[in-house]
N, C-alpha and C positions, 0 to 999 in steps of 0.2 A: 503495499501500501503506499509505503513510503517512497520507492520506487518513484511510483506513477505520480506522485505529488510532486519530485522532482525534477520530472521528463515535462510536466503540463507547467511549472513554474518559470522551466527553463527556455518553454514553447514562447509562453506570455512575455518574456523577457526579449527574445527575439524579435517575436510581433510589435514588440513597444518599438524596441531600438528600429528596427524597419521602419515605423509609422514617425518617428521621429527623424531617422533621415529621409525622408520624404518632404516632410513638412519644411525640415531646412533650409531644402532646396526651392521650393514652392514660396516660401518667405524671402530669400533670394533673388528668384526671377521680379517676386512682385517688388520688391526694394526698388531693383536695375531698371523697372519701368517707371516706376514712379518716378525716380532720377531723371530719366528721360526724358519723362511730361515736364517735371521743371524746368529744364533747361530750356524744352520747344516755348512754354511759357514764357521767360525771361523773354529768348528770340524774338516772340511776337510781340512783349511791348517794347522791346527797344523798338522794332519795327514801326509799330505804331508812334511812339515819340517822335520818331525821323518822320512820318509821314504827316503828323500835327503840326511838325515845325516848318516843313514845307507847306503846307496849308496855310499856315500865315503867314510865310513868308510872299507866297502868290497873291495871296487876298489883301496885300498892303491897301489902302486907300488911293495912296499916291500914284500906285502905279495901275491900278483899276481906272482910274481918273485918264492916266495916257494912255492908256488900251482903248477907251473909250472915244477920246477925241481922233486918236488914229483911225478906227473904224466909223468914225460918225453917217459918213458918205452908204457905208454898206450896211451899219448896221441900224442907224438913228435913234442910238441913246440916248437921252437925255440925263442931266442932273435930277437926283432926287429932290421934290420939292413936298412941303406939307398939303400943297394943293390936292394932290396926286393920290392922296387918301381918302376915304369916305370920312364921313359922319359916322358917331354910333348911334346913332336917329335911324341910319339908314339900313341898319340892319335886321334883317328880317328874323326872328327869334324862332323856332318850333313855340307851338302851342303847348302848354301845361299837362300832363294827365290828369283826368278824371280821378279825384279821391274815391277810393275802394268802399263799395257799400259794406257796411259793418256791421248794421241792423237794420235788415230788410224789414218793410211792412206789410203782414199779410194782409191781403181782402178776403173777408168772409163772404160766403155765397149769399147771403142777405141782401147785401148792398149791391150785387152783382146785377142784378135787374132793375135795380133805381136810375131814373135818370140824373144827370146833376143839374141842381138850380141854376 
């Protein structure tokens, strides 16, 4: 009986060792993948910062004004004036929704045949 217990214990230890070995490699692979994702995210943040800087550089007001003047004949762009915008009174707002009926009134059958006064 003691021999069977030793054999079962040894098999359990071997099984646990195999499980720990595979989990170790799975964990290392997940850590490696996480590091790769972090480096990709960092590179994407750097590219985004460069693109934002380029966008700000290209949208300088003096540069846009010069471009508008150079291409006036072809585009017909004019400077923005306050008169180009509408007034708040000209905006058509959607109608407000009707409130929900929370306390309905039931008509009795006695009043159904009566004519209104």
